[in-house]
GUTOR-939427 format. One line per 5 residues: for each residue x, y, z of N, C-alpha, C, O. Coordinates in steps of 0.05 Angstrom, whole numbers, plus 5000, padded with zeros to 4 digits. Last residue first. Layout:
X,Y,Z,X,Y,Z,X,Y,Z,X,Y,Z  ...
//
This chain:
1043,1521,8713,1048,1550,8717,1023,1565,8726,1024,1589,8731  1044,1467,8707,1029,1483,8687,1032,1513,8691,1024,1528,8674  1107,1435,8716,1085,1449,8727,1071,1466,8706,1084,1477,8689  1124,1374,8686,1128,1403,8686,1103,1416,8698,1081,1410,8690  1156,1314,8702,1132,1329,8700,1138,1359,8702,1155,1367,8718
1200,1282,8711,1201,1300,8687,1176,1316,8684,1173,1331,8664  1189,1253,8756,1213,1269,8756,1214,1289,8733,1227,1309,8735  1142,1224,8744,1141,1246,8763,1165,1264,8762,1163,1289,8766  1117,1207,8686,1143,1206,8699,1145,1229,8718,1149,1252,8709  1073,1219,8659,1070,1199,8680,1097,1192,8693,1099,1174,8710
1041,1279,8637,1065,1262,8638,1062,1243,8662,1051,1250,8683  0993,1303,8594,0998,1293,8621,1021,1274,8620,1021,1254,8605  0980,1362,8556,0992,1335,8558,0998,1328,8587,1006,1345,8603  0928,1394,8527,0944,1393,8552,0954,1365,8556,0938,1346,8560  0917,1426,8466,0919,1400,8480,0937,1403,8505,0959,1415,8503
0912,1493,8475,0900,1471,8460,0902,1445,8476,0891,1443,8498  0898,1550,8518,0914,1534,8500,0898,1512,8486,0873,1513,8486  0898,1570,8589,0889,1571,8561,0905,1551,8544,0922,1537,8554  0875,1562,8650,0898,1553,8634,0889,1552,8605,0873,1534,8598  0824,1583,8658,0847,1596,8671,0873,1588,8658,0892,1604,8654
0781,1556,8639,0796,1573,8620,0819,1587,8632,0833,1602,8619  0756,1520,8671,0748,1548,8675,0761,1567,8654,0753,1590,8651  0781,1473,8657,0752,1476,8652,0743,1505,8654,0725,1513,8640  0833,1482,8675,0828,1478,8646,0799,1483,8640,0792,1496,8620  0823,1484,8729,0834,1508,8716,0832,1506,8685,0828,1526,8672
0805,1432,8740,0787,1455,8744,0797,1480,8730,0781,1496,8721  0855,1404,8725,0830,1401,8710,0810,1424,8715,0798,1434,8696  0895,1415,8764,0897,1426,8737,0870,1425,8722,0863,1444,8708  0886,1388,8811,0888,1417,8812,0886,1429,8784,0875,1452,8781  0884,1334,8794,0862,1345,8811,0862,1376,8813,0841,1388,8816
0934,1329,8765,0909,1332,8751,0886,1343,8769,0870,1358,8759  0984,1319,8787,0974,1347,8788,0946,1350,8777,0934,1372,8780  0999,1268,8776,0990,1273,8803,0979,1302,8807,0966,1308,8827  1016,1273,8723,0991,1259,8729,0980,1266,8757,0956,1270,8761  1042,1338,8709,1045,1311,8718,1018,1299,8725,0999,1313,8732
1030,1376,8648,1032,1373,8678,1036,1344,8684,1035,1326,8667  1030,1424,8596,1038,1398,8607,1037,1399,8637,1043,1419,8649  1009,1456,8534,1012,1455,8563,1019,1427,8572,1015,1407,8557  1002,1451,8480,1009,1478,8491,1012,1478,8521,1016,1500,8533  1004,1420,8422,1008,1414,8450,1018,1439,8463,1041,1447,8458
1004,1437,8370,0978,1434,8383,0980,1426,8412,0960,1427,8426  1055,1437,8350,1044,1463,8358,1017,1460,8372,1008,1479,8385  1065,1386,8333,1074,1393,8360,1062,1419,8369,1060,1424,8393  1053,1383,8279,1031,1378,8298,1039,1384,8327,1022,1387,8345  1101,1386,8253,1085,1411,8255,1063,1408,8275,1054,1427,8287
1125,1337,8247,1130,1351,8272,1114,1377,8275,1113,1388,8296  1091,1283,8221,1097,1311,8215,1101,1326,8241,1082,1329,8257  1071,1236,8238,1100,1237,8233,1109,1265,8227,1133,1271,8229  1016,1238,8239,1031,1250,8261,1061,1248,8259,1075,1256,8277  0998,1206,8199,1000,1234,8194,1016,1249,8215,1028,1269,8210
0997,1157,8226,1016,1161,8204,1020,1190,8198,1042,1199,8193  0954,1165,8260,0981,1162,8271,1003,1166,8250,1024,1176,8256  0913,1166,8222,0918,1189,8239,0946,1188,8251,0960,1208,8251  0916,1114,8202,0922,1136,8184,0928,1161,8201,0946,1176,8194  0900,1085,8247,0927,1080,8236,0935,1104,8217,0958,1112,8217
0847,1102,8251,0866,1109,8272,0895,1106,8262,0912,1122,8267  0825,1081,8204,0824,1109,8208,0845,1118,8229,0859,1138,8226  0832,1026,8211,0845,1039,8188,0847,1070,8193,0867,1082,8187  0799,1018,8256,0828,1014,8258,0843,1027,8235,0865,1038,8239  0749,1027,8235,0759,1045,8256,0790,1043,8258,0804,1063,8262
0758,1014,8164,0749,1008,8191,0758,1029,8210,0773,1047,8203  0734,1026,8097,0753,1032,8119,0741,1025,8146,0717,1029,8150  0694,1016,8061,0721,1006,8055,0741,1010,8077,0762,0998,8077  0647,1036,8078,0646,1009,8066,0674,0998,8061,0677,0974,8056  0661,1087,8097,0653,1066,8116,0653,1038,8104,0658,1019,8118
0670,1132,8069,0692,1112,8069,0684,1087,8085,0700,1068,8086  0623,1160,8072,0638,1161,8046,0660,1141,8045,0669,1133,8023  0608,1155,8125,0595,1138,8105,0609,1138,8078,0608,1119,8063  0662,1156,8171,0647,1171,8150,0634,1152,8130,0648,1134,8120  0651,1117,8228,0668,1122,8205,0651,1136,8183,0629,1127,8178
0624,1148,8286,0622,1129,8265,0641,1136,8242,0647,1160,8238  0643,1188,8320,0633,1163,8332,0629,1141,8311,0629,1117,8318  0656,1236,8299,0677,1215,8297,0667,1188,8308,0680,1168,8304  0614,1271,8256,0619,1261,8283,0636,1237,8281,0632,1219,8265  0584,1326,8224,0605,1305,8223,0611,1297,8251,0614,1314,8269
0527,1355,8190,0543,1348,8214,0564,1327,8207,0562,1313,8187  0516,1412,8148,0515,1383,8153,0533,1377,8176,0553,1391,8182  0483,1461,8113,0496,1455,8139,0493,1425,8144,0471,1415,8144  0484,1497,8052,0481,1471,8066,0496,1471,8092,0518,1481,8094  0449,1547,8012,0471,1538,8030,0464,1512,8044,0440,1505,8047
0423,1577,7972,0423,1548,7972,0447,1537,7988,0462,1520,7978  0413,1630,7970,0441,1622,7963,0444,1592,7964,0466,1582,7958  0361,1631,7988,0366,1640,7961,0394,1633,7952,0399,1630,7928  0367,1612,8041,0354,1596,8021,0361,1604,7993,0365,1588,7975  0399,1652,8066,0405,1624,8069,0393,1607,8047,0406,1591,8035
0393,1707,8068,0400,1695,8042,0405,1665,8044,0415,1653,8024  0344,1711,8118,0361,1727,8101,0367,1711,8075,0348,1703,8061  0345,1653,8159,0330,1672,8143,0349,1685,8123,0368,1673,8114  0377,1626,8193,0367,1611,8169,0348,1628,8152,0336,1618,8133  0421,1635,8237,0408,1653,8218,0400,1638,8192,0415,1639,8172
0410,1601,8297,0423,1599,8271,0408,1616,8251,0383,1614,8249  0425,1594,8367,0409,1605,8346,0425,1604,8319,0449,1606,8319  0431,1537,8411,0443,1559,8396,0423,1568,8375,0406,1553,8366  0433,1509,8476,0418,1514,8452,0430,1538,8438,0438,1557,8451  0476,1463,8511,0470,1490,8503,0453,1491,8477,0457,1475,8459
0496,1415,8527,0468,1420,8534,0460,1449,8526,0439,1458,8535  0541,1407,8475,0532,1397,8500,0503,1403,8505,0486,1396,8488  0561,1422,8426,0550,1443,8444,0540,1433,8471,0532,1449,8487  0613,1411,8385,0596,1397,8404,0587,1417,8425,0603,1428,8439  0627,1423,8316,0626,1432,8344,0607,1414,8360,0586,1405,8350
0628,1412,8263,0642,1393,8280,0638,1400,8310,0645,1383,8327  0594,1419,8205,0593,1426,8233,0606,1405,8250,0596,1382,8251  0608,1447,8145,0610,1421,8159,0613,1427,8189,0633,1439,8197  0573,1485,8101,0586,1486,8127,0585,1458,8139,0564,1446,8141  0579,1496,8031,0571,1478,8053,0587,1485,8078,0611,1489,8077
0550,1534,7975,0571,1525,7993,0560,1509,8017,0536,1508,8022  0514,1558,7941,0516,1528,7940,0538,1517,7958,0544,1493,7956  0552,1618,7941,0527,1604,7935,0532,1574,7930,0552,1566,7918  0605,1616,7990,0595,1623,7964,0568,1610,7960,0562,1591,7975  0608,1632,8060,0604,1614,8038,0597,1628,8012,0584,1649,8012
0611,1665,8104,0635,1663,8087,0631,1645,8062,0649,1645,8045  0564,1661,8132,0569,1686,8117,0593,1683,8097,0593,1696,8077  0570,1612,8158,0550,1614,8136,0556,1639,8119,0552,1638,8095  0609,1628,8195,0615,1607,8175,0596,1608,8152,0604,1605,8129  0582,1663,8227,0603,1673,8210,0610,1653,8188,0616,1660,8166
0549,1626,8254,0537,1647,8237,0558,1658,8217,0552,1662,8194  0588,1597,8282,0571,1584,8262,0558,1604,8243,0557,1599,8219  0609,1637,8315,0626,1623,8296,0610,1610,8274,0618,1610,8251  0566,1651,8347,0577,1671,8329,0594,1658,8307,0594,1666,8284  0559,1604,8376,0537,1612,8358,0548,1632,8338,0541,1631,8314
0615,1559,8381,0601,1584,8388,0580,1591,8367,0583,1584,8344  0650,1519,8368,0630,1514,8388,0617,1539,8398,0609,1541,8422  0686,1521,8326,0690,1540,8349,0672,1535,8372,0676,1545,8394  0687,1494,8278,0696,1479,8302,0700,1498,8326,0715,1491,8344  0665,1484,8213,0662,1499,8237,0669,1483,8262,0658,1461,8266
0691,1491,8150,0689,1471,8172,0687,1487,8198,0706,1503,8204  0665,1510,8089,0674,1520,8115,0670,1498,8136,0648,1487,8138  0674,1513,8020,0671,1496,8043,0681,1511,8068,0703,1523,8067  0680,1552,7982,0665,1528,7975,0657,1512,7999,0636,1499,8000  0672,1623,7995,0685,1597,7999,0667,1574,7990,0642,1575,7991
0668,1679,7998,0665,1666,7973,0676,1638,7973,0688,1629,7953  0718,1712,8040,0692,1699,8035,0692,1685,8008,0713,1680,7996  0771,1716,8088,0762,1717,8060,0736,1701,8056,0733,1680,8068  0767,1750,8151,0768,1725,8135,0758,1729,8107,0739,1744,8102  0762,1791,8186,0780,1795,8163,0782,1771,8145,0797,1771,8126
0730,1777,8228,0722,1800,8211,0738,1804,8187,0731,1819,8169  0760,1734,8251,0734,1730,8238,0725,1753,8219,0715,1748,8198  0829,1736,8231,0808,1741,8251,0781,1739,8237,0780,1743,8212  0866,1684,8197,0851,1709,8197,0833,1711,8221,0823,1691,8231  0921,1650,8167,0905,1656,8190,0890,1682,8186,0900,1700,8173
0944,1594,8127,0938,1622,8131,0920,1626,8155,0907,1607,8164  0988,1541,8148,0963,1551,8136,0960,1580,8143,0972,1590,8161  1030,1514,8175,1033,1521,8147,1007,1529,8133,1005,1525,8109  1031,1505,8228,1018,1484,8212,1020,1490,8182,1014,1473,8166  1054,1552,8247,1069,1527,8251,1057,1504,8233,1072,1486,8225
1013,1587,8234,1039,1590,8221,1055,1564,8223,1067,1555,8204  0973,1571,8269,0969,1569,8240,0995,1570,8225,1000,1554,8206  0998,1584,8317,0991,1556,8311,0988,1552,8281,0999,1533,8270  1000,1639,8312,1025,1624,8315,1020,1595,8309,1037,1582,8296  0947,1654,8311,0962,1657,8287,0988,1642,8288,0998,1632,8267
0927,1652,8362,0925,1627,8346,0939,1630,8319,0943,1609,8305  0928,1704,8381,0951,1686,8387,0951,1660,8371,0971,1647,8368  0878,1726,8369,0901,1732,8352,0925,1713,8356,0940,1708,8338  0819,1693,8371,0842,1697,8388,0867,1701,8370,0876,1683,8356  0780,1680,8335,0778,1706,8348,0802,1713,8365,0805,1736,8373
0800,1649,8274,0796,1648,8303,0795,1676,8314,0808,1694,8303  0811,1608,8219,0798,1632,8229,0792,1629,8258,0781,1609,8267  0854,1587,8169,0845,1582,8196,0835,1608,8208,0850,1628,8209  0845,1570,8102,0849,1592,8121,0838,1584,8148,0815,1575,8150  0870,1539,8045,0859,1535,8071,0866,1559,8089,0889,1567,8091
0861,1521,7980,0868,1544,7997,0854,1541,8023,0830,1541,8025  0887,1465,7944,0866,1478,7959,0878,1502,7974,0901,1503,7981  0925,1436,7915,0915,1462,7903,0892,1474,7919,0878,1491,7908  0914,1374,7946,0926,1389,7924,0911,1414,7917,0886,1414,7914  0914,1372,8017,0900,1366,7992,0912,1384,7970,0919,1407,7975
0937,1390,8063,0952,1371,8048,0938,1363,8022,0950,1348,8005  0900,1421,8089,0921,1435,8074,0938,1417,8058,0953,1426,8040  0870,1384,8118,0859,1394,8092,0881,1409,8076,0879,1409,8051  0904,1377,8163,0898,1355,8145,0888,1365,8118,0898,1355,8097  0904,1428,8186,0929,1415,8179,0925,1393,8159,0940,1390,8139
0850,1436,8196,0864,1454,8177,0890,1441,8168,0897,1443,8144  0841,1396,8234,0828,1395,8208,0842,1412,8188,0846,1404,8165  0873,1416,8276,0880,1390,8264,0867,1387,8236,0879,1377,8218  0846,1462,8288,0873,1464,8279,0882,1438,8265,0896,1439,8245  0796,1440,8306,0798,1458,8283,0826,1460,8271,0829,1458,8247
0813,1410,8351,0800,1397,8328,0803,1414,8304,0812,1405,8282  0837,1449,8385,0850,1424,8379,0839,1412,8353,0855,1405,8335  0817,1512,8355,0823,1494,8377,0836,1469,8368,0847,1468,8346  0802,1553,8319,0829,1541,8319,0836,1527,8344,0858,1530,8355  0750,1566,8281,0755,1555,8307,0782,1540,8307,0784,1518,8296
0736,1549,8217,0730,1570,8237,0731,1557,8265,0716,1539,8271  0771,1540,8160,0764,1526,8185,0760,1547,8206,0779,1561,8213  0755,1548,8092,0762,1560,8117,0755,1540,8140,0736,1525,8137  0774,1540,8023,0764,1528,8048,0772,1546,8072,0794,1557,8072  0765,1528,7957,0771,1550,7976,0758,1543,8002,0733,1541,8003
0792,1475,7916,0771,1487,7934,0782,1509,7951,0806,1509,7959  0827,1448,7884,0825,1477,7881,0804,1490,7898,0799,1514,7895  0793,1388,7883,0817,1401,7874,0811,1431,7870,0793,1439,7856  0746,1384,7938,0754,1380,7910,0779,1396,7904,0786,1415,7918  0734,1349,8000,0741,1373,7984,0750,1366,7956,0761,1344,7951
0700,1317,8037,0706,1310,8010,0714,1334,7992,0700,1338,7972  0677,1318,8088,0678,1343,8072,0683,1337,8043,0672,1351,8025  0685,1266,8107,0658,1277,8104,0657,1301,8086,0639,1304,8069  0742,1264,8106,0726,1245,8090,0698,1254,8086,0687,1252,8064  0752,1305,8142,0761,1308,8115,0746,1288,8096,0740,1295,8074
0730,1282,8188,0718,1306,8178,0726,1310,8149,0710,1319,8132  0765,1239,8195,0737,1234,8190,0723,1258,8178,0707,1255,8160  0812,1269,8206,0811,1251,8183,0782,1245,8175,0775,1246,8152  0797,1294,8254,0802,1310,8230,0801,1294,8205,0792,1303,8184  0793,1250,8288,0769,1266,8283,0773,1283,8257,0754,1285,8242
0848,1237,8286,0828,1218,8276,0802,1232,8270,0789,1226,8249  0869,1279,8314,0874,1278,8285,0856,1257,8272,0849,1261,8249  0850,1263,8365,0841,1289,8353,0846,1289,8322,0828,1297,8307  0876,1215,8373,0847,1216,8374,0836,1241,8361,0815,1240,8348  0931,1231,8370,0920,1213,8350,0889,1214,8350,0877,1214,8328
0959,1261,8406,0941,1276,8389,0926,1257,8370,0909,1267,8355  0997,1229,8429,0972,1234,8445,0951,1249,8428,0928,1249,8436  1041,1230,8397,1021,1210,8390,0995,1214,8407,0974,1203,8400  1078,1264,8419,1061,1274,8397,1037,1255,8392,1016,1264,8383  1102,1232,8457,1091,1257,8465,1073,1270,8444,1055,1285,8451
1121,1189,8427,1098,1185,8445,1085,1211,8452,1061,1213,8454  1139,1206,8360,1145,1205,8388,1119,1202,8405,1098,1212,8397  1145,1171,8303,1124,1188,8317,1129,1185,8347,1124,1164,8359  1184,1137,8286,1185,1165,8277,1164,1183,8289,1164,1207,8284  1143,1081,8278,1170,1091,8283,1171,1120,8272,1159,1126,8251
1074,1087,8300,1095,1082,8280,1122,1093,8289,1124,1111,8305  1044,1053,8353,1052,1080,8343,1075,1075,8324,1095,1062,8331  0992,1005,8347,1020,1011,8350,1027,1039,8338,1016,1046,8317  0933,1010,8383,0944,1014,8356,0974,1020,8359,0980,1040,8373  0887,0969,8421,0911,0987,8419,0921,0988,8390,0917,0969,8375
0847,0933,8422,0840,0961,8430,0864,0979,8429,0861,1003,8435  0864,0882,8414,0851,0896,8391,0845,0925,8397,0838,0940,8378  0879,0864,8463,0900,0872,8444,0889,0888,8421,0902,0905,8409  0838,0892,8515,0842,0873,8494,0864,0883,8475,0866,0907,8470  0874,0920,8572,0853,0922,8551,0858,0899,8532,0879,0887,8531
0892,0947,8633,0891,0922,8618,0868,0924,8598,0845,0930,8606  0938,0998,8656,0911,0988,8650,0914,0963,8633,0934,0958,8620  0969,1050,8695,0970,1024,8681,0942,1014,8677,0924,1020,8692  0953,1104,8706,0981,1096,8704,0986,1070,8690,1004,1067,8674  0906,1142,8668,0911,1121,8688,0939,1111,8684,0949,1109,8661
0857,1173,8634,0883,1179,8647,0887,1160,8671,0873,1161,8691  0824,1125,8589,0827,1149,8606,0854,1152,8618,0872,1136,8614  0839,1103,8522,0836,1097,8551,0838,1123,8567,0853,1141,8559  0846,1087,8467,0825,1106,8476,0818,1102,8505,0795,1097,8513  0916,1083,8454,0890,1072,8459,0871,1094,8469,0880,1115,8478
0978,1069,8421,0957,1088,8428,0931,1073,8434,0925,1053,8421  1042,1042,8442,1015,1040,8430,0997,1063,8438,1002,1076,8459  1106,1016,8435,1090,1039,8443,1064,1038,8428,1064,1034,8404  1124,0949,8455,1118,0969,8434,1102,0992,8447,1087,0989,8466  1131,0908,8490,1153,0927,8487,1148,0949,8467,1165,0967,8463
1089,0864,8455,1105,0869,8479,1129,0888,8473,1144,0884,8454  1066,0852,8407,1061,0879,8418,1078,0885,8442,1082,0908,8449  1078,0801,8392,1080,0822,8371,1076,0850,8382,1083,0870,8368  1066,0771,8437,1094,0777,8431,1097,0799,8411,1117,0814,8411  1011,0798,8475,1022,0782,8453,1050,0790,8446,1058,0814,8449
1029,0819,8543,1010,0814,8521,1023,0798,8499,1044,0786,8503  1056,0871,8582,1048,0843,8581,1027,0840,8558,1010,0857,8555  1070,0923,8569,1087,0907,8587,1081,0878,8587,1099,0861,8590  1070,0971,8522,1058,0945,8528,1078,0929,8545,1100,0923,8536  1066,1039,8539,1084,1017,8532,1072,0990,8540,1064,0987,8563
1021,1090,8513,1035,1075,8534,1053,1053,8522,1054,1050,8497  0976,1143,8509,0999,1129,8496,1015,1115,8518,1023,1127,8538  0910,1165,8501,0930,1152,8519,0951,1138,8502,0945,1123,8483  0856,1195,8503,0881,1201,8489,0903,1190,8505,0915,1205,8522  0807,1194,8530,0811,1176,8507,0835,1183,8490,0836,1178,8466
0764,1199,8588,0788,1207,8572,0792,1186,8550,0782,1164,8552  0741,1187,8655,0736,1194,8627,0763,1202,8614,0782,1210,8628  0704,1161,8704,0732,1161,8695,0730,1164,8665,0720,1147,8651  0654,1200,8739,0663,1183,8717,0693,1183,8715,0706,1203,8721  0602,1212,8788,0630,1213,8779,0636,1193,8757,0624,1171,8756
0561,1240,8734,0586,1235,8748,0581,1222,8775,0558,1220,8784  0515,1241,8704,0533,1264,8701,0559,1260,8716,0578,1276,8712  0545,1184,8672,0540,1213,8673,0516,1218,8691,0498,1201,8692  0578,1132,8709,0557,1141,8691,0554,1171,8694,0559,1183,8715  0636,1088,8710,0617,1106,8722,0597,1115,8700,0599,1108,8677
0689,1089,8663,0678,1078,8687,0659,1098,8699,0664,1122,8698  0703,1082,8594,0693,1098,8616,0684,1080,8639,0672,1059,8635  0726,1065,8547,0733,1051,8572,0725,1067,8596,0738,1067,8617  0702,1097,8506,0704,1068,8503,0710,1053,8529,0699,1031,8533  0655,1145,8536,0681,1138,8525,0684,1108,8524,0671,1094,8540
0590,1164,8519,0607,1146,8535,0633,1142,8521,0634,1137,8497  0555,1193,8489,0579,1207,8498,0597,1189,8515,0618,1198,8524  0510,1162,8479,0527,1169,8457,0554,1180,8466,0574,1177,8452  0487,1160,8531,0497,1136,8518,0517,1143,8496,0538,1131,8494  0475,1214,8542,0491,1199,8561,0503,1174,8548,0526,1167,8553
0444,1249,8514,0468,1240,8501,0486,1223,8520,0509,1218,8513  0402,1266,8545,0395,1251,8520,0420,1239,8506,0417,1222,8489  0427,1296,8583,0417,1269,8591,0411,1253,8566,0415,1228,8566  0486,1330,8561,0457,1328,8562,0448,1299,8568,0461,1280,8559  0541,1346,8600,0531,1327,8580,0501,1324,8582,0491,1318,8604
0565,1379,8638,0549,1391,8617,0539,1372,8596,0528,1381,8576  0600,1374,8681,0573,1361,8683,0554,1371,8662,0530,1372,8666  0651,1391,8676,0631,1411,8687,0604,1399,8690,0586,1412,8700  0674,1347,8653,0683,1355,8680,0663,1374,8693,0658,1373,8717  0651,1348,8602,0645,1326,8620,0651,1334,8649,0635,1328,8667
0678,1395,8585,0648,1394,8586,0639,1372,8604,0621,1376,8621  0730,1377,8586,0722,1398,8605,0692,1400,8607,0681,1407,8628  0727,1338,8545,0733,1330,8573,0726,1352,8593,0717,1345,8615  0715,1368,8498,0697,1347,8509,0702,1341,8538,0683,1339,8553  0758,1408,8496,0730,1414,8493,0712,1393,8506,0696,1400,8524
0809,1382,8508,0799,1405,8523,0769,1410,8520,0755,1414,8540  0831,1324,8523,0815,1335,8500,0799,1358,8512,0777,1354,8523  0891,1314,8550,0865,1324,8557,0852,1336,8532,0862,1356,8522  0931,1256,8539,0923,1283,8531,0895,1289,8541,0878,1272,8541  0987,1221,8568,0959,1222,8559,0953,1252,8552,0968,1270,8560
1044,1178,8570,1032,1204,8570,1003,1202,8561,0996,1183,8546  1053,1125,8585,1076,1143,8583,1066,1172,8584,1078,1189,8597  1025,1072,8621,1021,1097,8608,1046,1113,8608,1059,1116,8629  1032,1005,8607,1041,1026,8626,1040,1053,8611,1054,1056,8591  0986,0955,8596,0999,0978,8585,1007,0996,8608,0991,1002,8625
0974,0886,8585,0978,0908,8605,0995,0930,8593,1016,0925,8582
//
């Protein structure tokens, strides 16, 4: 039994689920590990949960753990479904573990080389996490690209360069696209050097998008490939498990720079009012953290 300390709203996926935007063909693939109900709804959804083990094996009792559980005050799961949060990683930051896990998988898929020139287009939760992880590779140049000038503050906190789409440097070996927009994907292709690759992380739900595969796409021998956290990257799958990947994500969260990805907070009891505002964009930002201590909950404003 785990008592939740805090959880995080994964803004892109959870607001898409909230709006009923999951395509029927993806109902099975989009199920959260501990989802109740079926798409299009009603469902109990979410997968960024940090809590304290109140009952269970002696090795876990009293420990802070991360799990892929929805927003709920207490819950019971198999011991194998939780990952202990390392010493030095506060619970408030550990809610990002699921997002950083996606970034780790993307880095495994991208397999950057020493000295690569890289851009991440889209400075949301996933894109910013990918930029932070890739910037730790030796001698690479990473630029975070977003249409929102305010995201420059996030890039600065993460220690990476920032550019608006029209000002981004081109001639790149690799572009990771995470803006979930048609314009962002097109710009990603434009930024590549010949033989370059776009790694597509965006989830478009039930939207169809256009892609400029004419013009110089073939003559420059460009590549677009997908990455998805539902399976461990084939580049590491024979040697790494889901547990290994999650443990690595939590280890990376010892860096306080990741605090910049949490841009809002509310109490659990406020979620019925807050989720529609997150889904509509009225409350902007990246990860929205949910507190389960009513006395310390902060109004989202």
